[in-house]
RODO-2510 file (C-alpha; in nm, 4 decimals, decimal comma):
residues 386
     n   res          X          Y          Z
     1     m    -3,6588    -0,9907    11,5421
     2     k    -3,5261    -0,8639    11,8320
     3     v    -3,2059    -0,6693    11,8061
     4     l    -2,9792    -0,5360    12,0784
     5     v    -2,7826    -0,2585    11,9446
     6     n    -2,4753    -0,2569    12,0277
     7     r    -2,2086    -0,4374    12,2767
     8     a    -2,2720    -0,1953    12,5652
     9     a    -2,6612    -0,2398    12,5318
    10     f    -2,6350    -0,6375    12,5408
    11     l    -2,4583    -0,5229    12,8406
    12     r    -2,7271    -0,3940    12,9782
    13     s    -2,9429    -0,6062    12,8983
    14     t    -3,0775    -0,9322    13,1542
    15     i    -2,8307    -1,1954    12,9798
    16     g    -2,5487    -0,9065    12,9675
    17     r    -2,6589    -0,8802    13,3535
    18     h    -2,6194    -1,2886    13,3618
    19     l    -2,2881    -1,3439    13,1554
    20     r    -2,1199    -1,1096    13,3565
    21     t    -2,2393    -1,2415    13,6666
    22     m    -2,0878    -1,5416    13,5528
    23     y    -1,7981    -1,4458    13,4173
    24     g    -1,7360    -1,1049    13,5857
    25     q    -1,5688    -0,7908    13,4972
    26     v    -1,2580    -0,8316    13,2048
    27     e    -0,9553    -0,5966    13,3593
    28     k    -0,6793    -0,5355    13,1034
    29     v    -0,2728    -0,6018    13,1599
    30     r     0,0748    -0,5910    12,9131
    31     r     0,2937    -0,9355    12,9083
    32     p     0,6585    -0,8026    13,0845
    33     n     0,7344    -0,9920    12,7615
    34     k     0,7333    -0,9439    12,3514
    35     g     0,3912    -1,0423    12,2664
    36     p     0,0467    -0,9254    12,2218
    37     e    -0,1919    -0,7757    12,4738
    38     i    -0,3997    -1,0343    12,6452
    39     v    -0,6410    -1,0404    12,8777
    40     s    -0,6048    -1,1454    13,2159
    41     t    -0,8982    -1,1399    13,4961
    42     v    -0,8907    -1,3316    13,9142
    43     l    -1,1833    -1,5178    13,8861
    44     p    -1,3810    -1,6053    14,2188
    45     i    -1,4476    -1,9444    14,2051
    46     s    -1,6909    -2,1222    14,4622
    47     l    -1,5971    -2,4492    14,5780
    48     s    -1,7443    -2,7023    14,8649
    49     n    -1,8622    -2,3310    15,0239
    50     r    -1,5198    -2,1830    15,0054
    51     h    -1,2986    -1,9684    14,7814
    52     t    -1,0069    -1,9736    14,5899
    53     s    -0,9578    -1,7765    14,2784
    54     m    -0,7179    -1,8633    14,0050
    55     t    -0,5319    -1,7078    13,6750
    56     l    -0,6659    -1,8326    13,3814
    57     s    -0,3996    -1,9791    13,0686
    58     p    -0,4214    -1,7394    12,7660
    59     r    -0,5992    -2,0266    12,5739
    60     v    -0,9012    -2,0194    12,8268
    61     e    -0,8712    -1,6256    12,8268
    62     l    -0,8803    -1,6337    12,5108
    63     a    -1,1832    -1,8498    12,4728
    64     r    -1,3070    -1,6015    12,7536
    65     r    -1,2137    -1,2349    12,6127
    66     a    -1,3971    -1,4142    12,2785
    67     k    -1,7175    -1,5011    12,4540
    68     l    -1,7479    -1,0966    12,6383
    69     d    -1,6271    -0,9182    12,3082
    70     s    -1,8601    -1,1158    12,0632
    71     v    -2,1290    -1,2437    12,2997
    72     n    -2,3844    -0,9970    12,0712
    73     d    -2,2639    -1,2065    11,7655
    74     f    -2,1492    -1,5476    11,9103
    75     f    -2,2728    -1,7085    11,7013
    76     g    -2,3866    -1,5159    11,3699
    77     g    -2,5255    -1,6709    11,1181
    78     w    -2,3308    -1,5657    10,8587
    79     v    -1,9765    -1,6613    10,6889
    80     e    -1,7124    -1,3938    10,5462
    81     e    -1,8217    -1,4485    10,2293
    82     d    -2,1758    -1,2799    10,2471
    83     i    -2,0034    -0,9391    10,3739
    84     a    -1,9185    -0,9382    10,0021
    85     a    -2,2499    -0,9957     9,8659
    86     l    -2,3832    -0,7675    10,0966
    87     q    -2,1656    -0,4809     9,9918
    88     r    -2,2643    -0,5605     9,6588
    89     w    -2,5474    -0,3595     9,6925
    90     r    -2,4733    -0,1632     9,9311
    91     c    -2,5720     0,2138     9,8105
    92     d    -2,3945     0,5716     9,7673
    93     l    -2,5538     0,7856    10,0325
    94     q    -2,3189     1,0603     9,9470
    95     g    -2,5379     1,3429     9,9744
    96     i    -2,8297     1,1765    10,0852
    97     e    -3,0045     1,4527    10,3762
    98     p    -3,2588     1,2056    10,5934
    99     a    -3,6190     1,3786    10,6947
   100     p    -3,6462     1,5109    11,0679
   101     g    -3,6509     1,1704    11,2234
   102     e    -3,5842     0,9594    10,9484
   103     l    -3,3056     0,7186    10,9643
   104     v    -3,1594     0,6249    10,6025
   105     d    -2,9770     0,2654    10,6434
   106     w    -2,6900     0,1178    10,3645
   107     l    -2,9559    -0,0339    10,1360
   108     g    -3,1186     0,3606    10,0610
   109     c    -3,4092     0,2525    10,2707
   110     r    -3,6030     0,5175    10,4409
   111     t    -3,7382     0,4704    10,8403
   112     a    -3,9478     0,6850    11,1317
   113     k    -3,7761     0,6831    11,3865
   114     a    -4,0765     0,6891    11,6239
   115     n    -4,1219     0,2856    11,4799
   116     h    -3,8925     0,2097    11,7377
   117     a    -3,9818     0,3653    12,0245
   118     w    -3,6335     0,3362    12,2228
   119     l    -3,4937     0,5450    12,0020
   120     g    -3,6603     0,8080    12,1958
   121     n    -3,8373     1,1020    12,0973
   122     s    -3,5508     1,3911    11,9165
   123     q    -3,6759     1,4681    11,5624
   124     a    -3,2846     1,4516    11,4193
   125     g    -3,2791     1,2633    11,1096
   126     a    -2,9649     0,9749    11,0194
   127     v    -2,8069     0,8388    10,8045
   128     v    -2,6625     0,4728    10,9414
   129     d    -2,4808     0,3625    10,5955
   130     d    -2,2662     0,0696    10,8031
   131     l    -2,2866    -0,2819    10,6218
   132     p    -2,5463    -0,5117    10,8835
   133     f    -2,2605    -0,6784    11,0577
   134     p    -2,3623    -0,8203    11,3228
   135     d    -2,6681    -0,6596    11,2820
   136     d    -2,7941    -0,2888    11,1160
   137     q    -2,7985    -0,1485    11,4615
   138     i    -3,2187    -0,0042    11,4229
   139     h    -3,3825    -0,3409    11,4376
   140     a    -3,2214    -0,6675    11,2347
   141     e    -2,9420    -0,8466    11,2322
   142     a    -2,7396    -0,9461    10,9762
   143     i    -2,8803    -1,3072    10,8956
   144     e    -3,1449    -1,1647    10,7752
   145     y    -3,0088    -0,9222    10,5112
   146     v    -2,7722    -1,2517    10,4335
   147     a    -3,1350    -1,4015    10,3303
   148     l    -3,2856    -1,1065    10,1476
   149     i    -2,9584    -1,0248     9,9204
   150     f    -2,9775    -1,3713     9,8856
   151     a    -3,3308    -1,4534     9,7768
   152     i    -3,2298    -1,1809     9,4728
   153     e    -2,9661    -1,2545     9,3698
   154     r    -3,1362    -1,6598     9,3334
   155     a    -3,3843    -1,4676     9,1549
   156     l    -3,1430    -1,2673     8,8913
   157     a    -2,9475    -1,5712     8,8661
   158     d    -3,2818    -1,7856     8,7124
   159     a    -3,3273    -1,4847     8,4811
   160     q    -3,6447    -1,3657     8,6522
   161     t    -3,8149    -1,0443     8,5714
   162     t    -4,0204    -1,0629     8,8594
   163     f    -3,9959    -1,1124     9,2685
   164     r    -4,2434    -1,2129     9,5378
   165     v    -4,2207    -1,1542     9,8713
   166     i    -4,4149    -1,2223    10,1598
   167     e    -4,3724    -1,0687    10,5118
   168     l    -4,5657    -1,2828    10,8135
   169     g    -4,5792    -1,1244    11,0879
   170     s    -4,4679    -0,7843    10,9589
   171     s    -4,5257    -0,4975    11,2233
   172     y    -4,4828    -0,1967    10,9752
   173     a    -4,3499    -0,4562    10,7061
   174     p    -3,9874    -0,3322    10,7087
   175     w    -3,8427    -0,6388    10,4945
   176     c    -4,2085    -0,6186    10,2005
   177     v    -3,9769    -0,2831    10,1874
   178     s    -3,6502    -0,3267    10,2096
   179     a    -3,7337    -0,6355     9,9628
   180     a    -3,8743    -0,3939     9,7229
   181     v    -3,6357    -0,1501     9,7625
   182     t    -3,3951    -0,3616     9,6480
   183     a    -3,5791    -0,5886     9,4155
   184     r    -3,6724    -0,2661     9,2380
   185     r    -3,3425    -0,1787     9,2053
   186     a    -3,2635    -0,4579     9,0324
   187     g    -3,5504    -0,3819     8,7280
   188     l    -3,7688    -0,6819     8,8924
   189     t    -4,1556    -0,5852     8,9009
   190     v    -4,2002    -0,6722     9,2794
   191     t    -4,5413    -0,7914     9,4383
   192     a    -4,5400    -0,7689     9,8288
   193     d    -4,7840    -0,8807    10,1110
   194     a    -4,7502    -0,8216    10,4210
   195     v    -4,9555    -0,9882    10,7417
   196     e    -4,9849    -0,8155    11,0286
   197     a    -5,1982    -0,9201    11,3055
   198     n    -5,1993    -0,5905    11,5562
   199     e    -5,4661    -0,3088    11,4023
   200     s    -5,2701    -0,0285    11,5276
   201     t    -5,0193    -0,1401    11,3257
   202     m    -5,1773    -0,1164    10,9740
   203     p    -5,0975     0,2880    10,9296
   204     l    -4,7432     0,1882    11,0081
   205     i    -4,7190    -0,0306    10,6864
   206     g    -4,9110     0,2078    10,4366
   207     e    -4,6565     0,5214    10,5505
   208     h    -4,3501     0,3184    10,5220
   209     f    -4,4325     0,2178    10,2042
   210     q    -4,4921     0,5764    10,1162
   211     r    -4,1789     0,7482    10,3043
   212     n    -3,9999     0,4881    10,0266
   213     g    -4,1522     0,5951     9,7071
   214     i    -4,3039     0,2446     9,6692
   215     h    -4,6984     0,3150     9,6422
   216     a    -4,6602     0,5540     9,3683
   217     d    -4,4646     0,3041     9,1924
   218     p    -4,6707     0,1122     8,8843
   219     q    -4,4182    -0,1980     8,8707
   220     v    -4,4934    -0,2326     9,2299
   221     t    -4,7602    -0,4368     9,3751
   222     f    -4,8715    -0,4062     9,7055
   223     h    -5,0997    -0,5271     9,9837
   224     a    -5,1490    -0,4708    10,3836
   225     h    -5,3581    -0,7768    10,5682
   226     n    -5,4508    -0,7041    10,9046
   227     a    -5,4899    -1,0950    11,0410
   228     a    -5,3367    -1,3653    11,2201
   229     v    -5,1342    -1,6366    11,0368
   230     s    -5,3328    -1,9337    11,0864
   231     t    -5,3051    -2,2905    11,0180
   232     s    -5,7303    -2,3553    10,9510
   233     g    -5,8280    -1,9999    10,8961
   234     e    -6,0268    -1,9369    11,2013
   235     d    -6,0182    -1,6369    11,3561
   236     l    -5,7008    -1,6051    11,6453
   237     y    -5,7101    -1,3811    11,9197
   238     f    -5,4006    -1,1020    11,9037
   239     p    -5,2916    -0,9028    12,2470
   240     v    -5,3878    -0,5376    12,2413
   241     v    -5,0037    -0,3993    12,2162
   242     d    -4,7838    -0,0787    12,0718
   243     t    -4,5472    -0,2412    11,8206
   244     r    -4,3693     0,0541    11,8335
   245     s    -4,2686    -0,0840    12,1752
   246     d    -4,3512    -0,4330    12,1986
   247     n    -4,2761    -0,6807    11,9170
   248     g    -4,3552    -0,9958    12,1114
   249     a    -4,6657    -1,0401    12,1219
   250     q    -4,7893    -1,3690    12,0032
   251     a    -5,1831    -1,4298    11,8353
   252     t    -5,3732    -1,7135    12,0143
   253     q    -5,6031    -1,9082    12,0172
   254     t    -5,7010    -1,9354    12,3483
   255     p    -5,6104    -1,6067    12,5265
   256     s    -5,5510    -1,5053    12,9014
   257     s    -5,4874    -1,2225    13,2102
   258     q    -5,0989    -1,3657    13,0819
   259     d    -4,9457    -1,4442    12,7428
   260     y    -4,6483    -1,6617    12,6478
   261     r    -4,4009    -1,4271    12,8602
   262     g    -4,5944    -1,4260    13,1829
   263     v    -4,6880    -1,0538    13,0977
   264     s    -5,0381    -0,9322    13,1190
   265     q    -5,2483    -0,9078    12,8625
   266     s    -5,5935    -0,7992    12,7101
   267     y    -5,6844    -0,9603    12,3919
   268     r    -5,8597    -0,8396    11,9929
   269     r    -6,0123    -1,1248    11,7794
   270     v    -5,8620    -1,0824    11,4955
   271     p    -5,8938    -1,3057    11,0974
   272     g    -5,6862    -1,5757    11,0224
   273     l    -5,5464    -1,6111    10,7268
   274     t    -5,3676    -1,9188    10,5537
   275     l    -5,0485    -1,9176    10,3488
   276     q    -5,2988    -2,0731    10,1236
   277     g    -5,5602    -1,8375    10,1171
   278     l    -5,2950    -1,5379    10,0604
   279     l    -5,1391    -1,7615     9,7577
   280     g    -5,4648    -1,7790     9,5974
   281     p    -5,5639    -2,0602     9,3854
   282     s    -5,3245    -2,0123     9,1157
   283     p    -5,0190    -1,8849     9,3073
   284     d    -4,6817    -1,7233     9,1326
   285     s    -4,3827    -1,8376     9,3580
   286     v    -4,2893    -1,6612     9,6476
   287     d    -3,9059    -1,5640     9,6038
   288     f    -3,8691    -1,4955     9,9672
   289     l    -4,0838    -1,5495    10,2590
   290     h    -3,9978    -1,3490    10,6442
   291     m    -4,1502    -1,5634    10,9439
   292     d    -4,1452    -1,3723    11,2507
   293     l    -4,4403    -1,5035    11,4879
   294     q    -4,2788    -1,4780    11,8147
   295     g    -4,3166    -1,8049    11,8690
   296     a    -4,7016    -1,9418    11,6934
   297     e    -4,4362    -2,0986    11,3315
   298     q    -4,4465    -2,3475    11,6079
   299     g    -4,7571    -2,4965    11,4724
   300     l    -4,7319    -2,3904    11,1283
   301     l    -4,4250    -2,6210    11,1471
   302     e    -4,6310    -2,8703    11,2608
   303     d    -4,9116    -2,8312    11,0186
   304     d    -4,8641    -3,0527    10,7576
   305     e    -5,0867    -2,8281    10,5261
   306     f    -4,8474    -2,5489    10,5528
   307     l    -4,5441    -2,7366    10,4888
   308     r    -4,6643    -2,8843    10,1186
   309     t    -4,7703    -2,5121    10,0554
   310     i    -4,3925    -2,3768    10,1474
   311     s    -4,2371    -2,6402     9,9863
   312     s    -4,4655    -2,6202     9,6565
   313     h    -4,4311    -2,2079     9,5891
   314     v    -4,1250    -2,0843     9,8337
   315     r    -3,7856    -2,1291     9,6859
   316     v    -3,6014    -1,8877    10,0213
   317     l    -3,7381    -1,8940    10,3994
   318     f    -3,6447    -1,7117    10,6569
   319     l    -3,7436    -1,8495    10,9535
   320     a    -3,7651    -1,6357    11,3027
   321     t    -3,6812    -1,9124    11,5648
   322     q    -3,8266    -1,8376    11,8832
   323     s    -3,7075    -2,1383    12,0872
   324     r    -3,4358    -2,3695    12,0772
   325     l    -3,8211    -2,6151    12,0391
   326     i    -3,8906    -2,4786    11,6716
   327     e    -3,5430    -2,4375    11,5830
   328     g    -3,5138    -2,8673    11,6745
   329     i    -3,9027    -2,8229    11,4182
   330     a    -3,7565    -2,6287    11,1731
   331     l    -3,4447    -2,8623    11,1036
   332     r    -3,6763    -3,2197    11,1320
   333     e    -3,9421    -3,0770    10,9020
   334     l    -3,7866    -2,9027    10,6679
   335     s    -3,4728    -3,0748    10,5466
   336     k    -3,6775    -3,4051    10,5252
   337     r    -3,8928    -3,2013    10,2749
   338     g    -3,6112    -3,0993    10,0343
   339     w    -3,5186    -2,7738    10,1910
   340     t    -3,1176    -2,7235    10,2245
   341     l    -2,9361    -2,4982    10,5733
   342     y    -2,8023    -2,2037    10,3994
   343     r    -2,7169    -1,9929    10,7229
   344     e    -2,8676    -1,9927    11,1120
   345     r    -2,8058    -1,8548    11,4073
   346     p    -2,8894    -2,0579    11,7591
   347     t    -3,1453    -1,8569    12,0263
   348     m    -3,0525    -1,7435    12,3379
   349     f    -3,2628    -1,7954    12,5908
   350     i    -3,2866    -1,7648    12,9811
   351     a    -3,5395    -2,0377    13,1644
   352     k    -3,8053    -1,8080    13,3479
   353     p    -3,9791    -1,9598    13,6262
   354     e    -4,3175    -1,7341    13,5202
   355     t    -4,4105    -1,9664    13,2375
   356     r    -4,3505    -2,2907    13,0983
   357     d    -4,3718    -2,1839    12,7087
   358     v    -4,0078    -2,2400    12,6339
   359     n    -4,1127    -1,9739    12,3377
   360     g    -4,1178    -1,7374    12,6094
   361     w    -3,7466    -1,7789    12,7732
   362     t    -3,6471    -1,5965    12,4469
   363     v    -3,4044    -1,3474    12,5080
   364     r    -3,2915    -1,3115    12,1486
   365     d    -3,4002    -1,4700    11,8427
   366     g    -3,2204    -1,6840    11,6265
   367     g    -3,2723    -1,7290    11,2710
   368     q    -3,2797    -2,0131    10,9768
   369     v    -3,2162    -1,8505    10,6306
   370     w    -3,3616    -2,2076    10,4386
   371     f    -3,3157    -2,2680    10,0308
   372     n    -3,5718    -2,5102     9,8067
   373     q    -3,3674    -2,7080     9,6335
   374     d    -3,7350    -2,8875     9,4979
   375     l    -3,7734    -2,5126     9,3012
   376     t    -3,4280    -2,3932     9,2004
   377     q    -3,1173    -2,6045     9,0716
   378     p    -2,8214    -2,4533     9,3423
   379     g    -2,5350    -2,2663     9,0958
   380     t    -2,7085    -2,3092     8,7931
   381     g    -2,9914    -2,0464     8,8244
   382     q    -3,2267    -2,3511     8,6232
   383     a    -3,5867    -2,4369     8,7450
   384     r    -3,6170    -2,7829     8,8541
   385     s    -3,9441    -2,9707     8,7716
   386     r    -4,1362    -3,0792     9,0593
***
């Protein structure tokens, strides 16, 4: 998912500037009588080509201030109990020394800063040990970590000894690695598959696994696939991009001079890979499927075979949603197949005249976490017959 690091960064962004234009600048004042500090602002209101002003009531001002202060996490995608759930898995990082140019997060996962171009060229290492609410300050939001921990705890509740994770649209495979590191800490044997369409990103996947010591763990089986996820297995086209600075590229059947966002692109032909093909003829259950395909999720969620496959084999799904359209399709298709929506946060978007593809309007991805009632009995940890 595309993440803006903090409120300051968000307010410098396109949508942040849009909101400031809408809501004005905030000025703090103190009430003359006793009571909490409130925020009051005089806003220009245009009515019939004339300007007037008004002071907002404390109730309206509280709502406005909440929107400004929490705009980076206004719908969250997490609830208070998730803080305790993630705290159970938080590592003690006292004495941990990151290597030059390396970040160490709250799960103890190590990441090269170079995987995120916006962090700059500094070789100073850093420990980012705070819980990821509203996000991890690097690349992902709380809802994604909630999905991961939910999947691992569900596997443990079912008395499993194995954990399988698949990351579709993996970039450098942060979720395969986070899942493997965390599941191994819980004593689970791990199988991980990362599927990434961008050829130049493939070395980053191997480097990320090596950096975290997973490549040498005999209890971890790891595969990286240079392919684009498709419904037919036919070759697709993927933009020639550097995923360290552009994680918004999307595979397509019909390449053109501009992509779904209205960005000029050149393309490379890549093999297509279906989920059925990835799982093989006798597939095990997938404990955690992470999908972030920058709008290509729409075609998958409209394909009966893909929906049958995940409903037969996937326990917990994190779905990155690049549009309200994808959110709606997922709600319709997954709910009628017996899936339960566990957490969700809506996409934030601004309509753009340069593209008619609504998936290209997104300025901040949404996300949905689903669990499959046909594979696990909620709350009991017992498998259900299909």
